[in-house]
C-alpha positions in Angstrom: 3.5 26.5 -6.3 2.4 27.1 -2.7 1.8 24.2 -0.5 -1.9 24.8 -0.1 -2.4 25.2 -3.9 -0.4 22.0 -4.5 -2.6 19.9 -2.2 -5.7 21.5 -3.6 -4.6 20.5 -7.1 -3.9 16.9 -6.0 -7.2 16.7 -4.1 -9.0 17.8 -7.2 -7.3 15.3 -9.4 -8.0 12.5 -6.9 -11.7 13.5 -6.6 -11.9 13.5 -10.4 -10.4 10.0 -10.6 -12.8 8.7 -8.0 -15.8 10.1 -9.9 -14.5 8.6 -13.1 -13.9 5.2 -11.4 -17.5 5.1 -10.1 -18.6 5.2 -13.8 -16.1 2.7 -15.1 -17.1 -0.9 -15.7 -19.1 -3.2 -17.9 -22.3 -1.6 -16.5 -22.5 2.0 -17.5 -24.0 4.6 -15.1 -24.5 8.1 -16.4 -22.4 10.7 -14.5 -25.5 12.7 -13.4 -27.0 9.5 -12.0 -23.9 8.8 -10.0 -24.1 12.2 -8.4 -27.8 11.8 -7.8 -27.3 8.4 -6.1 -24.6 9.7 -3.9 -26.6 12.7 -2.8 -29.6 10.5 -2.2 -27.6 8.2 0.0 -26.0 11.0 2.0 -29.3 12.8 2.6 -31.5 9.7 2.7 -33.9 11.0 0.0 -35.8 8.8 -2.5 -34.8 8.4 -6.1 -37.8 7.0 -8.0 -36.3 7.7 -11.4 -33.2 5.6 -10.9 -33.4 1.8 -11.2 -32.5 -0.2 -8.2 -29.8 -2.2 -9.9 -27.9 1.1 -10.6 -28.0 1.9 -6.9 -26.7 -1.6 -6.0 -23.9 -1.6 -8.6 -22.7 1.9 -7.5 -23.0 1.6 -3.7 -22.6 -2.1 -3.0 -19.9 -3.0 -5.6 -17.9 0.0 -6.8 -17.8 2.4 -3.9 -16.4 0.0 -1.2 -13.8 -1.2 -3.8 -12.7 2.3 -4.6 -12.5 3.2 -0.8 -10.3 0.1 -0.3 -8.1 1.0 -3.3 -7.6 4.5 -1.9 -6.7 3.3 1.6 -4.3 0.6 0.4 -2.6 2.9 -2.2 -2.1 5.6 0.4 -0.7 3.2 3.0 1.7 1.7 0.5 2.9 5.1 -0.7 3.5 6.4 2.9 4.9 3.1 4.1 7.5 3.2 1.3 8.5 6.8 2.1 8.8 6.0 5.8 10.9 2.9 5.1 13.2 4.8 2.9 13.6 7.6 5.5 14.3 5.2 8.3 16.9 3.3 6.5 18.2 6.2 4.4 18.0 4.0 1.3 16.0 4.9 -1.8 15.8 1.2 -2.8 13.9 0.2 0.3 10.1 -0.4 0.3 7.7 -2.7 2.2 8.0 -5.2 -0.7 11.8 -5.1 -0.7 12.1 -5.3 3.1 10.0 -8.4 3.1 7.0 -6.9 4.8 4.7 -7.9 1.9 6.0 -11.4 1.6 5.9 -12.0 5.4 2.4 -10.6 5.6 1.5 -12.9 2.6 2.8 -15.9 4.5 0.9 -15.0 7.6 -2.3 -14.4 5.7 -1.7 -17.7 3.8 -1.5 -19.6 7.0 -4.8 -18.0 8.0 -6.5 -18.9 4.7 -5.4 -22.5 4.8 -5.7 -23.4 8.5 -7.7 -20.7 10.3 -10.2 -19.4 7.7 -13.1 -19.8 10.2 -11.6 -17.5 12.8 -12.7 -13.9 12.6 -9.8 -11.5 11.7 -7.3 -14.3 11.7 -6.0 -13.1 8.3 -5.5 -9.5 9.6 -3.7 -10.6 12.8 -1.4 -13.2 11.1 -0.6 -10.9 8.2 0.5 -8.1 10.5 2.5 -10.6 12.6 4.1 -12.1 9.5 5.1 -8.7 8.2 6.6 -7.6 11.5 8.7 -10.9 11.8 9.9 -10.4 8.2 11.1 -6.9 8.6 12.8 -7.5 11.9 14.5 -10.6 10.5 15.8 -8.5 7.5 17.0 -5.8 9.9 18.8 -8.2 12.3 20.5 -10.0 9.4 21.8 -6.7 8.0 22.8 -5.2 11.3 26.6 -5.0 11.8 28.1 -6.1 15.1 29.2 -2.5 15.6 25.6 -1.3 15.8 25.0 0.2 12.4 23.1 -1.2 9.4 24.8 -0.9 5.9 22.3 0.1 3.2 23.3 -2.6 0.7 23.2 -5.3 3.4 19.7 -4.2 4.3 18.5 -4.5 0.7 20.1 -7.9 0.2 18.8 -9.2 3.5 15.3 -8.0 2.5 15.6 -9.9 -0.8 16.7 -13.0 1.2 13.8 -12.8 3.6 11.3 -12.2 0.7 12.6 -15.2 -1.1 12.3 -17.3 2.1 8.7 -16.3 2.8 7.8 -16.7 -0.9 9.1 -20.3 -0.6 7.0 -20.8 2.5 3.9 -19.6 0.7 4.8 -22.2 -2.0 4.6 -24.9 0.7 1.2 -23.5 1.8 0.0 -23.8 -1.8 1.2 -27.5 -1.8 -0.8 -28.1 1.4 -3.9 -26.2 0.4 -7.1 -27.8 -0.8 -7.0 -27.8 -4.6 -10.7 -27.0 -5.1 -11.2 -24.1 -2.8 -8.0 -22.8 -1.0 -5.4 -23.1 -3.7 -7.3 -21.0 -6.4 -8.0 -18.4 -3.7 -4.5 -18.3 -2.5 -2.9 -18.2 -6.0 -5.2 -15.3 -7.2 -4.7 -13.5 -3.9 -0.9 -13.6 -4.2 -1.2 -11.5 -7.4 -3.2 -8.8 -5.7 -6.8 -8.1 -6.5 -9.7 -5.9 -5.3 -12.3 -8.1 -7.0 -13.9 -9.5 -3.9 -14.0 -6.3 -1.8 -17.4 -5.4 -0.2 -18.4 -3.3 2.8 -17.5 -6.1 5.2 -14.0 -6.2 3.8 -13.4 -2.6 4.9 -13.7 -3.7 8.6 -11.2 -3.1 10.3 -9.0 -1.7 7.5 -11.1 1.5 7.4 -10.0 2.3 10.9 -6.5 0.8 11.1 -5.0 2.4 8.0 -6.2 6.0 8.5 -5.0 6.0 12.1 -1.6 4.6 11.1 -1.2 7.1 8.3 -2.2 10.0 10.6 0.4 9.0 13.2 3.2 8.7 10.6 2.3 12.1 9.1 2.0 13.8 12.5 5.5 12.5 13.6 7.1 13.0 10.2 9.4 15.6 11.7 11.0 12.8 13.7 11.6 11.0 10.5 13.5 14.1 9.2 15.9 13.6 12.1 16.2 9.9 11.6 17.1 10.3 8.0 20.2 12.3 9.0 21.7 9.1 10.4 21.8 7.3 13.7 24.8 9.1 15.1 23.6 12.6 14.2 20.1 11.8 15.5 21.6 10.5 18.8 23.6 13.7 19.2 20.3 15.7 18.9 18.9 13.6 21.8 16.7 11.2 19.8 16.2 7.6 21.0 16.7 6.3 17.5 15.8 2.6 18.1 12.5 3.5 19.8 11.5 5.7 17.0 12.5 3.2 14.4 10.4 0.6 16.2 7.5 3.0 16.3 7.6 3.7 12.6 8.2 0.1 11.6 5.2 -1.0 13.7 3.0 1.5 11.9 4.4 0.4 8.5 3.7 -3.3 9.3 0.2 -2.7 10.6 -0.9 -0.5 7.7 0.7 -2.7 5.0 -0.3 -5.9 6.7 -3.9 -4.9 7.0 -4.0 -4.0 3.3 -2.3 -7.2 2.2 -4.8 -9.3 4.3 -7.6 -7.9 2.3 -6.3 -7.5 -1.3 -3.1 -9.6 -1.5 0.4 -8.6 -2.6 0.7 -5.4 -4.5 4.3 -4.4 -5.3 6.1 -1.3 -6.7 3.7 1.3 -5.2 5.8 1.7 -2.1 9.0 1.8 -4.1 8.1 4.3 -6.9 5.7 6.7 -5.3 8.1 8.2 -2.7 10.6 9.0 -5.5 7.9 10.9 -7.4 6.8 12.7 -4.2 10.3 13.8 -3.4 10.9 15.0 -6.9 7.8 17.3 -6.5 8.2 18.5 -2.9 11.8 17.9 -1.9 13.3 15.8 0.9 11.2 17.2 3.8 9.1 14.4 5.1 6.5 16.8 6.4 5.6 17.2 2.7 6.7 13.9 1.3 4.4 11.7 3.5 1.1 13.5 2.7 2.0 13.7 -1.0 2.9 10.0 -1.0 -0.5 9.3 0.4 -2.2 11.3 -2.4 0.0 9.9 -5.2 -0.2 6.3 -3.9 -4.0 6.4 -3.8 -4.2 8.0 -7.3 -1.6 5.6 -8.7 -3.4 2.4 -7.4 -6.8 3.7 -8.5 -5.5 4.2 -12.0 -4.0 0.7 -11.9 -7.2 -0.8 -10.6 -9.2 1.0 -13.4 -6.9 -0.6 -16.0 -7.3 -4.0 -14.3 -11.1 -3.7 -14.5 -11.4 -2.2 -18.0 -8.5 -3.7 -20.0 -10.2 -7.0 -20.7 -13.6 -8.6 -20.4 -12.5 -10.3 -17.2 -10.3 -8.8 -14.5 -6.5 -8.7 -14.5 -4.9 -8.9 -11.0 -3.9 -5.4 -10.1 -0.5 -6.5 -8.9 0.4 -7.2 -12.5 -0.6 -3.7 -13.6 1.4 -2.0 -10.9 4.5 -3.9 -11.9 4.0 -3.0 -15.6 3.5 0.7 -14.8 6.0 0.9 -11.9 9.0 -0.7 -13.6 9.7 2.0 -16.2 9.0 4.7 -13.7 11.6 3.3 -11.3 14.1 2.8 -14.2 13.7 6.5 -15.1 14.3 7.7 -11.5 17.3 5.3 -11.1 18.9 6.5 -14.3 18.2 10.1 -13.3 19.8 9.6 -9.8 22.9 7.9 -11.4 23.3 10.8 -13.8 23.1 13.3 -11.0 25.8 11.4 -9.0 28.2 11.1 -12.0 27.7 14.6 -13.3 
């Protein structure tokens, strides 16, 4: 399949999922009414035959939530692919590296102590994620200047455990009536409280971060060859690693600040993307964005529709992602030993 045809197919699938998601929920809206409402909003034309509450449910509740799901899913997918390319390790993801747990700790501090300050959650989440990933990298770094893959994974697990424990301390210090329930539910990942205000500044930060990572994906191809080979080709490896890590932390941190911790997307999606397009990051990153957005949208639909209430979407991604990753891990081991 040609590249253009492949992206056209995935775009069509994603648009179909978005249209389906707009109709999914306890309140049913006919498909033709969905299209009519959207056309009316775009062209500012009146819709006298459509009840006002249908307009409110679609445009004020479902549409901003779906936009947030797409942005966060795309950012997690691309961030996972970039992390695996930088560190040349298929087990690396923002969750494994400690970015998610560090961002959770930063956002938790903002929730408990600085909830009245505008954008405190966004800033502290990004700062916490950056501190976590740098700590994992420094712990794993060998005195000789290289970073063993296994050491990086283990240091990421250590950092994640540390920041998870720190979040536990925040829960202990939080107000039991207001802050603790919000912090606990937020730690499981949810899009239930998303509205148009929640999209600011995420709707600007994530697309810009994704665009920069995709535009410079050719540099990631060189980095994935290894530090020594990249240096021989004239690349300043540390600067480019810092550049990509900054974009990963900013994009993931801004998403975590709004919807909480969502694991497995950044670990599983890059494997699926590489199995479809091959190892070239020029193809892997855009495909990871498409697949990550679609995967998280499906997970969120399940979270909304599975029960009369709403299941935290982080639980759904773990349930779906675990067997996928087991399959790819077994497939990789079979290829190595065959």
